C-alpha positions, -999 to 999 in steps of 0.1 A, spaced: 0 0 0 10 36 -4 21 53 29 32 89 35 61 88 60 54 114 87 81 102 112 109 125 98 115 157 117 130 189 104 102 209 88 87 187 61 70 207 34 34 196 26 20 204 -8 -12 193 -27 6 163 -43 12 149 -8 -26 152 0 -33 135 -33 -9 107 -25 -27 101 9 -61 101 -9 -49 75 -34 -36 54 -4 -70 54 12 -86 45 -21 -63 15 -25 -71 4 10 -108 4 3 -102 -15 -29 -83 -42 -10 -109 -45 17 -139 -50 -6 -120 -70 -33 -130 -104 -19 -167 -95 -25 -163 -77 -58 -168 -91 -93 -132 -91 -104 -143 -89 -141 -162 -56 -134 -142 -27 -121 -174 -7 -116 -189 -33 -93 -209 -22 -62 -212 -39 -28 -238 -31 -1 -218 -32 31 -247 -25 55 -283 -14 56 -305 -8 25 -329 -35 36 -362 -35 17 -391 -32 42 -428 -23 43 -432 14 46 -450 32 75 -481 39 54 -480 16 24 -456 2 -2 -420 -7 2 -390 14 13 -352 12 11 -336 18 45 -304 40 46 -271 21 42 -235 21 32 -220 9 -1 -186 5 -17 -183 16 -53 -153 23 -75 -129 21 -44 -149 46 -24 -173 42 6 -207 60 3 -236 67 25 -269 61 8 -302 77 19 -333 57 23 -362 62 -2 -395 48 -13 -394 18 -35 -412 27 -68 -432 3 -88 -423 -18 -119 -414 -11 -147 -392 15 -130 -360 0 -117 -336 12 -90 -301 25 -98 -274 38 -76 -259 72 -87 -233 94 -71 -244 128 -57 -219 156 -52 -223 186 -28 -198 211 -15 -192 226 19 -189 264 17 -159 262 42 -139 246 14 -141 275 -10 -104 283 -16 -88 311 -37 -60 297 -57 -30 319 -66 -33 312 -103 -68 301 -111 -91 319 -86 -118 303 -63 -125 266 -62 -147 244 -40 -123 219 -24 -146 202 2 -165 178 -19 -192 157 -1 -198 125 -20 -229 104 -12 -250 81 -32 -287 80 -38 -311 55 -54 -332 67 -84 -358 48 -103 -358 48 -141 -373 27 -169 -340 31 -188 -304 33 -174 -295 69 -164 -268 88 -184 -245 95 -154 -223 68 -139 -245 43 -122 -250 7 -109 -282 -12 -112 -295 -26 -79 -300 -64 -75 -302 -87 -45 -266 -99 -54 -253 -65 -43 -256 -74 -6 -223 -84 10 -239 -113 28 -252 -126 -6 -216 -123 -19 -202 -142 11 -228 -170 7 -220 -172 -31 -183 -173 -23 -187 -201 3 -210 -220 -21 -182 -220 -47 -161 -240 -23 -187 -268 -21 -179 -300 -40 -199 -311 -69 -229 -333 -62 -219 -369 -60 -241 -400 -63 -234 -419 -31 -260 -447 -36 -279 -457 -68 -308 -482 -68 -327 -497 -97 -357 -515 -83 -375 -537 -110 -411 -527 -116 -407 -499 -90 -382 -472 -101 -348 -457 -97 -337 -441 -64 -305 -421 -57 -289 -405 -27 -265 -376 -34 -239 -359 -13 -218 -327 -13 -191 -314 10 -189 -277 19 -160 -254 28 -162 -264 65 -161 -302 59 -199 -305 65 -215 -332 44 -249 -325 29 -271 -354 18 -303 -354 -3 -323 -379 -23 -343 -411 -18 -336 -447 -8 -359 -476 -13 -361 -498 17 -366 -533 3 -362 -548 37 -368 -527 68 -361 -553 94 -341 -541 124 -303 -538 118 -306 -543 80 -277 -527 61 -292 -503 36 -259 -492 18 -224 -480 24 -212 -444 19 -180 -437 -1 -150 -430 21 -151 -391 18 -188 -391 30 -182 -410 62 -191 -391 94 -167 -380 121 -190 -395 148 -218 -421 145 -250 -405 134 -285 -415 144 -312 -400 121 -349 -399 120 -360 -400 83 -395 -394 70 -410 -418 45 -423 -406 12 -450 -433 10 -463 -432 45 -469 -409 75 -443 -431 94 -407 -423 101 -377 -446 106 -345 -445 126 -313 -449 106 -277 -451 118 -246 -440 99 -215 -456 113 -180 -440 110 -173 -469 86 -199 -454 63 -224 -483 67 -260 -471 68 -282 -493 89 -319 -495 95 -324 -494 133 -362 -494 137 -394 -476 134 -396 -441 150 -434 -440 153 -449 -475 150 -443 -503 126 -456 -497 91 -482 -519 74 -456 -533 50 -419 -534 47 -411 -515 15 -408 -478 19 -390 -448 3 -370 -428 28 -359 -392 23 -323 -381 30 -331 -344 22 -315 -319 46 -293 -344 64 -260 -329 74 -230 -340 96 -193 -334 99 -169 -352 76 -144 -378 91 -110 -363 82 
């Protein structure tokens, strides 16, 4: 980063170029702080750092709450506003004002406003505005960016168990591993034999749990639920009925939403 050294005694002269150098240093710092959340392919990307939630207004309709955004290596305050109806769409635009205390008389070129106050506002248009702008979307929020980034570290969906049951159908259980080593399962398994301690299938090595898991799984063909154990060896075993024995012994169990820590 750029840094103006101020630890040298002896009457250091300060000129406008020095102030410009400090401003560029601040801009570079902001750029670095928001870079993990920016679209690296778009230098004019905008990130909502806080606020700007969309809520129901005090009388009717929707409103934007005030907030803070990062845009083109600067941090801006954004005023709240009413959310106008489609087909008008929200755009962020920079608004410039000047503090009268910053009116300076230059030796060669006369008076100039030097205290520029830069904020941002939201305007609604049916076509993009002519001034520099950024169109609002839910992807602007920093928490959405973080979620998207973390999702990018999740492994591709892997088929961990495949069944073809003649005259019945095909059933699959899938697994993914996220950035924290948490395993996510989904899909269906057909229980051909739901007698106690029956082995249903064995998970691949990378999908085996850190600790033995006991799960209550709903059945797709019944109001019943079953108890299933996943051992650290990856063996998935039917342990019993969670709410009474079913009327027959062939049921489709759901693994949707099952999560546990990977055995590493």
